[in-house]
MMTF fields as JSON, N, C-alpha, C and O atoms, coordinates in Angstrom:
{
  "mmtfVersion": "1.0.0",
  "mmtfProducer": "UNKNOWN",
  "numBonds": 475,
  "numAtoms": 476,
  "numGroups": 119,
  "numChains": 1,
  "numModels": 1,
  "chainsPerModel": [1],
  "groupsPerChain": [119],
  "chainIdList": ["A"],
  "bondAtomList": [4, 2, 8, 6, 12, 10, 16, 14, 20, 18, 24, 22, 28, 26, 32, 30, 36, 34, 40, 38, 44, 42, 48, 46, 52, 50, 56, 54, 60, 58, 64, 62, 68, 66, 72, 70, 76, 74, 80, 78, 84, 82, 88, 86, 92, 90, 96, 94, 100, 98, 104, 102, 108, 106, 112, 110, 116, 114, 120, 118, 124, 122, 128, 126, 132, 130, 136, 134, 140, 138, 144, 142, 148, 146, 152, 150, 156, 154, 160, 158, 164, 162, 168, 166, 172, 170, 176, 174, 180, 178, 184, 182, 188, 186, 192, 190, 196, 194, 200, 198, 204, 202, 208, 206, 212, 210, 216, 214, 220, 218, 224, 222, 228, 226, 232, 230, 236, 234, 240, 238, 244, 242, 248, 246, 252, 250, 256, 254, 260, 258, 264, 262, 268, 266, 272, 270, 276, 274, 280, 278, 284, 282, 288, 286, 292, 290, 296, 294, 300, 298, 304, 302, 308, 306, 312, 310, 316, 314, 320, 318, 324, 322, 328, 326, 332, 330, 336, 334, 340, 338, 344, 342, 348, 346, 352, 350, 356, 354, 360, 358, 364, 362, 368, 366, 372, 370, 376, 374, 380, 378, 384, 382, 388, 386, 392, 390, 396, 394, 400, 398, 404, 402, 408, 406, 412, 410, 416, 414, 420, 418, 424, 422, 428, 426, 432, 430, 436, 434, 440, 438, 444, 442, 448, 446, 452, 450, 456, 454, 460, 458, 464, 462, 468, 466, 472, 470],
  "bondOrderList": [1, 1, 1, 1, 1, 1, 1, 1, 1, 1, 1, 1, 1, 1, 1, 1, 1, 1, 1, 1, 1, 1, 1, 1, 1, 1, 1, 1, 1, 1, 1, 1, 1, 1, 1, 1, 1, 1, 1, 1, 1, 1, 1, 1, 1, 1, 1, 1, 1, 1, 1, 1, 1, 1, 1, 1, 1, 1, 1, 1, 1, 1, 1, 1, 1, 1, 1, 1, 1, 1, 1, 1, 1, 1, 1, 1, 1, 1, 1, 1, 1, 1, 1, 1, 1, 1, 1, 1, 1, 1, 1, 1, 1, 1, 1, 1, 1, 1, 1, 1, 1, 1, 1, 1, 1, 1, 1, 1, 1, 1, 1, 1, 1, 1, 1, 1, 1, 1],
  "groupList": [{"groupName": "MET", "atomNameList": ["N", "CA", "C", "O"], "elementList": ["N", "C", "C", "O"], "formalChargeList": [0, 0, 0, 0], "bondAtomList": [1, 0, 2, 1, 3, 2], "bondOrderList": [1, 1, 2], "singleLetterCode": "M", "chemCompType": "L-PEPTIDE LINKING"}, {"groupName": "LEU", "atomNameList": ["N", "CA", "C", "O"], "elementList": ["N", "C", "C", "O"], "formalChargeList": [0, 0, 0, 0], "bondAtomList": [1, 0, 2, 1, 3, 2], "bondOrderList": [1, 1, 2], "singleLetterCode": "L", "chemCompType": "L-PEPTIDE LINKING"}, {"groupName": "ASP", "atomNameList": ["N", "CA", "C", "O"], "elementList": ["N", "C", "C", "O"], "formalChargeList": [0, 0, 0, 0], "bondAtomList": [1, 0, 2, 1, 3, 2], "bondOrderList": [1, 1, 2], "singleLetterCode": "D", "chemCompType": "L-PEPTIDE LINKING"}, {"groupName": "ALA", "atomNameList": ["N", "CA", "C", "O"], "elementList": ["N", "C", "C", "O"], "formalChargeList": [0, 0, 0, 0], "bondAtomList": [1, 0, 2, 1, 3, 2], "bondOrderList": [1, 1, 2], "singleLetterCode": "A", "chemCompType": "L-PEPTIDE LINKING"}, {"groupName": "THR", "atomNameList": ["N", "CA", "C", "O"], "elementList": ["N", "C", "C", "O"], "formalChargeList": [0, 0, 0, 0], "bondAtomList": [1, 0, 2, 1, 3, 2], "bondOrderList": [1, 1, 2], "singleLetterCode": "T", "chemCompType": "L-PEPTIDE LINKING"}, {"groupName": "VAL", "atomNameList": ["N", "CA", "C", "O"], "elementList": ["N", "C", "C", "O"], "formalChargeList": [0, 0, 0, 0], "bondAtomList": [1, 0, 2, 1, 3, 2], "bondOrderList": [1, 1, 2], "singleLetterCode": "V", "chemCompType": "L-PEPTIDE LINKING"}, {"groupName": "GLY", "atomNameList": ["N", "CA", "C", "O"], "elementList": ["N", "C", "C", "O"], "formalChargeList": [0, 0, 0, 0], "bondAtomList": [1, 0, 2, 1, 3, 2], "bondOrderList": [1, 1, 2], "singleLetterCode": "G", "chemCompType": "PEPTIDE LINKING"}, {"groupName": "TRP", "atomNameList": ["N", "CA", "C", "O"], "elementList": ["N", "C", "C", "O"], "formalChargeList": [0, 0, 0, 0], "bondAtomList": [1, 0, 2, 1, 3, 2], "bondOrderList": [1, 1, 2], "singleLetterCode": "W", "chemCompType": "L-PEPTIDE LINKING"}, {"groupName": "CYS", "atomNameList": ["N", "CA", "C", "O"], "elementList": ["N", "C", "C", "O"], "formalChargeList": [0, 0, 0, 0], "bondAtomList": [1, 0, 2, 1, 3, 2], "bondOrderList": [1, 1, 2], "singleLetterCode": "C", "chemCompType": "L-PEPTIDE LINKING"}, {"groupName": "HIS", "atomNameList": ["N", "CA", "C", "O"], "elementList": ["N", "C", "C", "O"], "formalChargeList": [0, 0, 0, 0], "bondAtomList": [1, 0, 2, 1, 3, 2], "bondOrderList": [1, 1, 2], "singleLetterCode": "H", "chemCompType": "L-PEPTIDE LINKING"}, {"groupName": "ARG", "atomNameList": ["N", "CA", "C", "O"], "elementList": ["N", "C", "C", "O"], "formalChargeList": [0, 0, 0, 0], "bondAtomList": [1, 0, 2, 1, 3, 2], "bondOrderList": [1, 1, 2], "singleLetterCode": "R", "chemCompType": "L-PEPTIDE LINKING"}, {"groupName": "GLN", "atomNameList": ["N", "CA", "C", "O"], "elementList": ["N", "C", "C", "O"], "formalChargeList": [0, 0, 0, 0], "bondAtomList": [1, 0, 2, 1, 3, 2], "bondOrderList": [1, 1, 2], "singleLetterCode": "Q", "chemCompType": "L-PEPTIDE LINKING"}, {"groupName": "PRO", "atomNameList": ["N", "CA", "C", "O"], "elementList": ["N", "C", "C", "O"], "formalChargeList": [0, 0, 0, 0], "bondAtomList": [1, 0, 2, 1, 3, 2], "bondOrderList": [1, 1, 2], "singleLetterCode": "P", "chemCompType": "L-PEPTIDE LINKING"}, {"groupName": "LYS", "atomNameList": ["N", "CA", "C", "O"], "elementList": ["N", "C", "C", "O"], "formalChargeList": [0, 0, 0, 0], "bondAtomList": [1, 0, 2, 1, 3, 2], "bondOrderList": [1, 1, 2], "singleLetterCode": "K", "chemCompType": "L-PEPTIDE LINKING"}, {"groupName": "PHE", "atomNameList": ["N", "CA", "C", "O"], "elementList": ["N", "C", "C", "O"], "formalChargeList": [0, 0, 0, 0], "bondAtomList": [1, 0, 2, 1, 3, 2], "bondOrderList": [1, 1, 2], "singleLetterCode": "F", "chemCompType": "L-PEPTIDE LINKING"}, {"groupName": "ILE", "atomNameList": ["N", "CA", "C", "O"], "elementList": ["N", "C", "C", "O"], "formalChargeList": [0, 0, 0, 0], "bondAtomList": [1, 0, 2, 1, 3, 2], "bondOrderList": [1, 1, 2], "singleLetterCode": "I", "chemCompType": "L-PEPTIDE LINKING"}, {"groupName": "GLU", "atomNameList": ["N", "CA", "C", "O"], "elementList": ["N", "C", "C", "O"], "formalChargeList": [0, 0, 0, 0], "bondAtomList": [1, 0, 2, 1, 3, 2], "bondOrderList": [1, 1, 2], "singleLetterCode": "E", "chemCompType": "L-PEPTIDE LINKING"}, {"groupName": "TYR", "atomNameList": ["N", "CA", "C", "O"], "elementList": ["N", "C", "C", "O"], "formalChargeList": [0, 0, 0, 0], "bondAtomList": [1, 0, 2, 1, 3, 2], "bondOrderList": [1, 1, 2], "singleLetterCode": "Y", "chemCompType": "L-PEPTIDE LINKING"}, {"groupName": "SER", "atomNameList": ["N", "CA", "C", "O"], "elementList": ["N", "C", "C", "O"], "formalChargeList": [0, 0, 0, 0], "bondAtomList": [1, 0, 2, 1, 3, 2], "bondOrderList": [1, 1, 2], "singleLetterCode": "S", "chemCompType": "L-PEPTIDE LINKING"}],
  "groupTypeList": [0, 1, 2, 3, 1, 4, 1, 5, 4, 6, 5, 3, 3, 1, 1, 1, 3, 3, 7, 8, 6, 7, 3, 3, 9, 10, 2, 11, 12, 4, 13, 2, 7, 9, 14, 15, 6, 0, 3, 5, 1, 4, 1, 1, 5, 1, 5, 11, 1, 5, 5, 6, 15, 1, 11, 1, 3, 10, 6, 16, 13, 3, 16, 11, 6, 4, 4, 15, 14, 5, 3, 17, 1, 15, 6, 3, 14, 3, 8, 15, 12, 3, 5, 6, 14, 0, 18, 1, 3, 16, 10, 4, 10, 7, 6, 18, 5, 4, 5, 3, 3, 6, 6, 5, 5, 1, 3, 5, 1, 16, 5, 10, 1, 17, 2, 15, 7, 6, 6],
  "groupIdList": [1, 2, 3, 4, 5, 6, 7, 8, 9, 10, 11, 12, 13, 14, 15, 16, 17, 18, 19, 20, 21, 22, 23, 24, 25, 26, 27, 28, 29, 30, 31, 32, 33, 34, 35, 36, 37, 38, 39, 40, 41, 42, 43, 44, 45, 46, 47, 48, 49, 50, 51, 52, 53, 54, 55, 56, 57, 58, 59, 60, 61, 62, 63, 64, 65, 66, 67, 68, 69, 70, 71, 72, 73, 74, 75, 76, 77, 78, 79, 80, 81, 82, 83, 84, 85, 86, 87, 88, 89, 90, 91, 92, 93, 94, 95, 96, 97, 98, 99, 100, 101, 102, 103, 104, 105, 106, 107, 108, 109, 110, 111, 112, 113, 114, 115, 116, 117, 118, 119],
  "secStructList": [7, 7, 2, 2, 2, 2, 2, 2, 2, 2, 2, 2, 2, 2, 2, 2, 2, 2, 2, 2, 2, 2, 2, 2, 2, 6, 6, 7, 7, 7, 7, 2, 2, 2, 2, 2, 2, 2, 2, 2, 2, 2, 2, 2, 2, 2, 2, 2, 2, 2, 2, 2, 2, 2, 2, 2, 2, 6, 6, 7, 7, 7, 6, 6, 7, 2, 2, 2, 2, 2, 2, 2, 2, 2, 2, 2, 2, 2, 2, 2, 2, 2, 2, 2, 2, 2, 2, 2, 2, 7, 7, 1, 2, 2, 2, 2, 2, 2, 2, 2, 2, 2, 2, 2, 2, 2, 2, 2, 2, 2, 2, 2, 2, 2, 2, 2, 2, 6, 7],
  "xCoordList": [11.817, 10.981, 9.785, 9.46, 9.148, 8.011, 6.784, 6.226, 6.384, 5.234, 3.943, 3.097, 3.8, 2.584, 2.465, 1.375, 3.57, 3.549, 3.195, 2.442, 3.735, 3.415, 1.937, 1.294, 1.398, -0.02, -0.91, -1.872, -0.595, -1.403, -1.357, -2.379, -0.189, -0.057, -0.849, -1.519, -0.776, -1.532, -3.037, -3.762, -3.5, -4.942, -5.384, -6.449, -4.576, -4.907, -4.953, -5.793, -4.057, -4.067, -5.35, -5.936, -5.779, -7.029, -8.246, -9.205, -8.204, -9.302, -9.368, -10.455, -8.217, -8.19, -8.714, -9.452, -8.331, -8.805, -10.326, -10.989, -10.866, -12.321, -13.029, -14.064, -12.473, -13.066, -13.087, -14.104, -11.971, -11.916, -12.701, -13.254, -12.747, -13.593, -15.068, -15.82, -15.47, -16.853, -17.125, -18.199, -16.158, -16.312, -16.43, -17.239, -15.645, -15.728, -17.076, -17.66, -17.575, -18.893, -19.989, -20.975, -19.801, -20.771, -20.485, -21.099, -19.539, -19.174, -18.61, -18.956, -17.731, -17.122, -15.603, -14.991, -15.002, -13.531, -12.987, -13.748, -11.675, -11.07, -11.309, -11.246, -11.58, -11.858, -10.787, -9.885, -10.885, -9.888, -9.728, -8.61, -10.827, -10.751, -9.943, -9.221, -10.072, -9.275, -7.788, -6.961, -7.452, -6.052, -5.504, -4.32, -6.343, -5.906, -5.614, -4.623, -6.476, -6.231, -4.945, -4.192, -4.693, -3.457, -2.239, -1.201, -2.363, -1.251, -0.95, 0.214, -1.986, -1.785, -1.119, -0.195, -1.584, -1.002, 0.445, 1.295, 0.727, 2.106, 2.994, 4.157, 2.473, 3.235, 3.557, 4.67, 2.594, 2.842, 3.956, 4.833, 3.914, 4.931, 6.289, 7.32, 6.31, 7.564, 8.183, 9.39, 7.354, 7.841, 8.401, 9.454, 7.703, 8.176, 9.517, 10.402, 9.661, 10.915, 12.06, 13.132, 11.84, 12.876, 13.222, 14.398, 12.209, 12.447, 13.216, 14.147, 12.847, 13.541, 14.998, 15.873, 15.263, 16.648, 17.452, 18.62, 16.834, 17.528, 17.864, 18.941, 16.959, 17.246, 18.386, 19.23, 18.404, 19.522, 20.826, 21.866, 20.787, 21.981, 22.508, 23.709, 21.604, 22.027, 22.623, 23.095, 22.606, 23.215, 22.242, 22.662, 20.949, 19.974, 19.895, 20.168, 19.524, 19.505, 18.118, 17.418, 17.74, 16.519, 16.82, 17.88, 15.903, 16.12, 16.369, 17.177, 15.677, 15.793, 16.689, 16.694, 17.429, 18.381, 18.066, 16.912, 19.114, 18.979, 18.542, 17.711, 19.101, 18.788, 17.312, 16.679, 16.761, 15.343, 14.46, 13.4, 14.897, 14.135, 14.061, 12.988, 15.198, 15.229, 14.434, 13.751, 14.515, 13.744, 12.248, 11.509, 11.798, 10.381, 9.978, 8.873, 10.854, 10.555, 10.354, 9.411, 11.242, 11.135, 9.897, 9.205, 9.615, 8.418, 7.141, 6.199, 7.114, 5.946, 5.78, 4.663, 6.9, 6.846, 6.349, 5.647, 6.698, 6.323, 4.918, 4.367, 4.337, 3.067, 1.917, 1.318, 1.617, 0.441, 0.631, -0.304, 1.786, 1.937, 1.795, 1.252, 2.273, 2.158, 0.702, 0.297, -0.092, -1.499, -2.268, -3.261, -1.818, -2.458, -2.297, -3.251, -1.082, -0.856, -1.616, -2.132, -1.681, -2.429, -3.921, -4.592, -4.437, -5.856, -6.136, -7.256, -5.131, -5.308, -5.424, -6.146, -4.716, -4.773, -6.085, -6.544, -6.681, -7.935, -9.038, -9.254, -9.727, -10.723, -12.099, -13.106, -12.131, -13.389, -13.358, -12.461, -14.332, -14.35, -13.119, -12.748, -12.481, -11.309, -10.114, -9.209, -10.096, -9.082, -9.254, -8.272, -10.506, -10.781, -10.425, -9.928, -10.675, -10.31, -8.797, -8.303, -8.07, -6.609, -6.091, -5.195, -6.647, -6.209, -6.609, -5.85, -7.793, -8.214, -7.252, -6.878, -6.86, -5.908, -4.556, -3.906, -4.13, -2.874, -2.909, -1.901, -4.055, -4.192, -4.045, -3.42, -4.618, -4.478, -3.021, -2.493, -2.383, -0.969, -0.112, 0.772, -0.366, 0.408, 0.198, 1.148, -1.025, -1.279, -0.483, 0.059, -0.414, 0.367, 1.856, 2.569, 2.328, 3.725, 4.041, 5.138, 3.106, 3.314, 3.455, 4.299, 2.639, 2.757, 4.112, 4.765, 4.529, 5.822, 6.98, 7.954, 6.895, 7.927, 8.039, 9.139, 6.915, 6.901, 7.622, 8.417, 7.335, 7.995, 9.49, 10.28, 9.885, 11.301, 12.088, 13.214, 11.497, 12.196, 12.366, 13.31, 11.472, 11.596, 10.433, 10.582, 9.283, 8.116, 7.4, 6.399],
  "yCoordList": [13.549, 14.337, 14.851, 14.322, 15.854, 16.424, 15.528, 15.378, 14.943, 14.038, 14.767, 14.225, 15.993, 16.759, 17.056, 16.976, 17.393, 17.674, 16.419, 16.484, 15.29, 14.025, 13.694, 13.255, 13.902, 13.63, 14.558, 14.109, 15.84, 16.812, 16.498, 16.576, 16.146, 15.826, 14.571, 14.526, 13.564, 12.336, 12.555, 12.034, 13.324, 13.623, 14.459, 14.213, 15.446, 16.271, 15.426, 15.656, 14.45, 13.561, 12.735, 12.545, 12.248, 11.478, 12.357, 11.911, 13.602, 14.524, 14.815, 14.858, 15.013, 15.219, 13.979, 14.09, 12.805, 11.563, 11.44, 11.038, 11.784, 11.718, 12.74, 12.44, 13.936, 15.005, 14.625, 14.787, 14.123, 13.731, 12.445, 12.25, 11.58, 10.392, 10.757, 10.132, 11.776, 12.256, 12.856, 12.653, 13.587, 14.146, 13.019, 13.109, 11.979, 10.839, 10.152, 9.734, 10.033, 9.432, 10.238, 9.68, 11.547, 12.426, 12.586, 13.416, 11.778, 11.762, 13.106, 13.606, 13.681, 14.97, 14.828, 14.043, 15.584, 15.612, 16.505, 17.141, 16.543, 17.468, 18.896, 19.197, 19.755, 21.161, 22.028, 21.521, 23.333, 24.262, 24.133, 24.215, 23.933, 23.81, 22.592, 22.62, 21.528, 20.33, 20.626, 20.168, 21.386, 21.72, 22.641, 22.567, 23.504, 24.323, 23.425, 23.623, 22.442, 21.477, 20.695, 20.447, 20.308, 19.599, 20.492, 20.019, 21.785, 22.71, 22.878, 22.91, 22.984, 23.112, 21.853, 21.936, 20.704, 19.448, 19.315, 18.835, 19.727, 19.692, 20.621, 20.3, 21.762, 22.681, 22.038, 22.18, 21.341, 20.628, 19.595, 19.478, 18.853, 17.823, 18.475, 17.926, 19.619, 20.334, 20.769, 20.635, 21.285, 21.651, 20.412, 20.476, 19.297, 18.057, 17.619, 17.164, 17.755, 17.412, 18.27, 17.751, 19.574, 20.491, 20.174, 20.117, 19.967, 19.655, 18.347, 18.26, 17.342, 16.056, 16.172, 15.597, 16.909, 17.079, 17.903, 17.606, 18.934, 19.73, 18.901, 19.055, 18.028, 17.185, 16.22, 15.962, 15.692, 14.824, 15.607, 15.089, 16.844, 17.677, 18.035, 18.237, 18.113, 18.404, 17.18, 17.281, 16.047, 14.858, 13.845, 12.793, 14.135, 13.153, 12.02, 12.215, 10.856, 9.677, 9.057, 9.008, 8.587, 7.801, 6.399, 5.842, 5.843, 4.54, 3.43, 2.534, 3.487, 2.417, 2.787, 2.08, 3.862, 4.207, 5.519, 5.839, 6.257, 7.573, 7.485, 8.272, 6.532, 6.426, 6.154, 6.808, 5.201, 4.873, 6.027, 6.276, 6.729, 7.869, 8.975, 9.519, 9.305, 10.343, 9.897, 10.711, 8.626, 8.119, 8.265, 8.653, 7.96, 8.116, 9.588, 9.933, 10.461, 11.895, 12.402, 13.143, 11.999, 12.434, 11.838, 12.519, 10.566, 9.934, 10.602, 10.79, 10.962, 11.656, 13.022, 13.445, 13.708, 15.021, 14.926, 15.823, 13.863, 13.715, 13.161, 13.271, 12.576, 11.846, 12.728, 12.425, 13.788, 14.603, 15.373, 15.409, 15.991, 16.627, 15.629, 15.971, 14.417, 13.407, 13.078, 13.042, 12.837, 12.51, 13.734, 13.608, 14.926, 16.146, 16.296, 16.62, 16.056, 16.118, 15.012, 15.226, 13.849, 12.756, 13.085, 12.716, 13.775, 14.129, 15.217, 15.319, 16.03, 17.012, 16.312, 16.771, 15.213, 14.463, 13.706, 13.454, 13.349, 12.579, 13.448, 13.441, 14.188, 15.146, 14.516, 15.097, 13.329, 12.67, 12.35, 12.791, 11.59, 11.202, 10.405, 10.363, 9.767, 8.946, 9.803, 9.311, 11.061, 11.972, 12.192, 12.256, 12.307, 12.442, 11.165, 11.219, 10.029, 8.75, 8.666, 8.186, 9.131, 9.108, 9.947, 9.515, 11.136, 11.99, 11.379, 11.45, 10.781, 10.118, 8.987, 8.832, 8.211, 7.129, 7.69, 7.125, 8.784, 9.416, 9.919, 9.854, 10.42, 10.855, 9.706, 9.853, 8.561, 7.38, 6.904, 6.536, 6.917, 6.521, 7.446, 6.981, 8.751, 9.693, 9.442, 9.517, 9.148, 8.858, 7.632, 7.617, 6.612, 5.416, 5.756, 5.264, 6.587, 7.019, 7.776, 7.64, 8.56, 9.289, 8.341, 8.549, 7.315, 6.307, 5.627, 5.404, 5.303, 4.647, 5.577, 5.122, 6.866, 7.819, 7.886, 7.952, 7.869, 7.876, 6.641, 6.736, 5.492, 4.252, 4.274, 3.866, 4.74, 4.773, 5.68, 5.359, 6.82, 7.762, 7.18, 7.528, 6.311, 5.689, 6.0, 5.994, 6.272, 6.641, 5.518, 5.742],
  "zCoordList": [32.88, 31.983, 32.77, 33.833, 32.261, 32.975, 32.827, 31.74, 33.943, 33.91, 33.541, 32.829, 34.029, 33.739, 32.246, 31.68, 31.62, 30.179, 29.384, 28.412, 29.799, 29.13, 29.287, 28.333, 30.478, 30.72, 29.903, 29.279, 29.904, 29.15, 27.656, 26.974, 27.152, 25.729, 25.38, 24.348, 26.223, 25.971, 25.994, 25.146, 26.962, 27.049, 25.855, 25.288, 25.469, 24.301, 23.036, 22.167, 22.926, 21.76, 21.716, 20.651, 22.872, 22.907, 22.624, 21.995, 23.088, 22.772, 21.279, 20.703, 20.652, 19.202, 18.482, 17.503, 18.967, 18.355, 18.458, 17.502, 19.611, 19.786, 18.901, 18.306, 18.816, 18.016, 16.537, 15.863, 16.042, 14.634, 14.389, 13.307, 15.38, 15.263, 15.153, 14.405, 15.907, 15.824, 14.434, 13.866, 13.899, 12.553, 11.525, 10.602, 11.673, 10.745, 10.875, 9.875, 12.098, 12.315, 11.614, 11.133, 11.566, 10.909, 9.42, 8.749, 8.902, 7.483, 7.022, 5.952, 7.853, 7.55, 7.43, 8.155, 6.52, 6.453, 7.567, 8.296, 7.685, 8.642, 8.175, 6.983, 9.126, 8.824, 9.461, 10.128, 9.257, 9.784, 11.297, 11.806, 12.022, 13.478, 13.89, 14.886, 13.118, 13.412, 13.236, 14.026, 12.207, 11.962, 13.049, 13.378, 13.606, 14.736, 15.937, 16.64, 16.167, 17.238, 17.014, 17.956, 15.765, 15.453, 15.686, 16.146, 15.368, 15.572, 17.064, 17.462, 17.88, 19.328, 19.874, 20.682, 19.438, 19.89, 19.421, 20.17, 18.208, 17.706, 18.51, 18.752, 18.929, 19.77, 21.125, 21.632, 21.702, 22.958, 22.799, 23.656, 21.702, 21.481, 21.198, 21.586, 20.538, 20.315, 21.648, 21.849, 22.549, 23.883, 24.58, 25.215, 24.464, 25.073, 24.474, 25.198, 23.177, 22.512, 23.04, 23.35, 23.142, 23.623, 25.08, 25.437, 25.921, 27.334, 27.467, 28.268, 26.706, 26.76, 26.357, 27.005, 25.297, 24.846, 25.853, 26.104, 26.429, 27.444, 28.675, 29.25, 29.08, 30.236, 29.943, 30.801, 28.733, 28.352, 28.318, 28.724, 27.842, 27.771, 29.165, 29.346, 30.146, 31.518, 32.212, 33.345, 31.554, 32.13, 32.692, 33.174, 32.643, 33.11, 32.091, 30.907, 32.558, 31.697, 31.667, 32.678, 30.495, 30.367, 30.877, 30.592, 31.616, 32.242, 31.226, 31.468, 30.093, 29.103, 27.918, 26.911, 28.021, 26.971, 26.279, 25.992, 26.023, 25.406, 23.95, 23.496, 23.225, 21.794, 21.568, 20.738, 22.294, 22.104, 22.577, 22.003, 23.621, 24.109, 23.06, 22.799, 22.463, 21.427, 20.202, 19.58, 19.853, 18.71, 18.955, 18.05, 20.157, 20.473, 20.511, 20.091, 21.008, 20.996, 19.564, 19.286, 18.669, 17.269, 16.61, 15.853, 16.895, 16.344, 16.826, 16.056, 18.112, 18.651, 17.995, 17.697, 17.772, 17.133, 15.688, 15.221, 14.983, 13.571, 13.37, 12.275, 14.393, 14.257, 13.746, 12.714, 14.445, 14.097, 12.788, 11.988, 12.524, 11.21, 10.057, 9.007, 10.244, 9.18, 8.886, 7.724, 9.932, 9.673, 9.212, 8.495, 9.618, 9.126, 7.617, 6.91, 7.135, 5.686, 4.959, 3.862, 5.562, 4.922, 4.847, 3.883, 5.861, 5.829, 4.799, 4.298, 4.479, 3.398, 2.047, 1.162, 1.898, 0.641, 0.502, -0.611, 1.614, 1.606, 2.193, 3.405, 1.354, 1.813, 1.957, 1.553, 2.532, 2.861, 4.357, 5.076, 4.811, 6.22, 6.608, 7.781, 5.626, 5.927, 6.336, 7.009, 5.945, 6.454, 7.951, 8.69, 8.397, 9.825, 10.576, 11.701, 9.961, 10.581, 10.744, 11.764, 9.744, 9.8, 10.971, 11.695, 11.155, 12.255, 13.595, 14.562, 13.656, 14.893, 15.253, 16.416, 14.27, 14.515, 14.947, 15.827, 14.345, 14.731, 16.168, 16.872, 16.607, 17.995, 18.972, 20.023, 18.629, 19.478, 19.495, 20.544, 18.33, 18.257, 19.116, 19.834, 19.047, 19.849, 21.346, 22.125, 21.744, 23.161, 23.614, 24.719, 22.77, 23.1, 23.155, 24.03, 22.238, 22.268, 23.557, 24.099, 24.046, 25.297, 26.48, 27.351, 26.51, 27.577, 27.495, 28.515, 26.294, 26.111, 26.489, 27.089, 26.151, 26.562, 28.085, 28.632, 28.747, 30.215, 30.762, 31.697, 30.169, 30.59, 30.316, 31.167, 29.153, 28.782, 29.71, 30.089, 30.078, 30.954, 32.355, 33.064, 32.745, 34.065, 34.975, 36.197, 34.404, 35.183, 35.85, 36.531]
}
C-alpha cells in the first residue's frame, strides 16, 4: 500500500481531531468548515480504499491477511462520515468532541492498516 498516503491520511485525521477538539474547548459545535475538513479527509480515505483494493486485485497480499485488511479499509472509510452524522445530531460542543474522537480513531486505524499490510 502507499505509505505516503497512509501517513498523510493519519496526519490529516489528527489535525481534524485537534481542530474539532479546539472547537469543543471553546464550547462550539461543528461548523461548515469542520464538515469541509471531514469531506477532504473522507476523500483521502476513499482514495486509500480504492488503492488498497486495486493492489489486492493485482495480486499483492497483505502480510496479516486480506480479509482483515479489507475490513480495516472499510472501517476507516466509514469512520469520519459516521461521526460527521453524529455531530449533526448533537449540535453542541459534544458534536465537536465526537468528531475529535473519530479523528483519533481514524489515525489509529491508519497505523493498524500500515501494520496489516506489512509496514
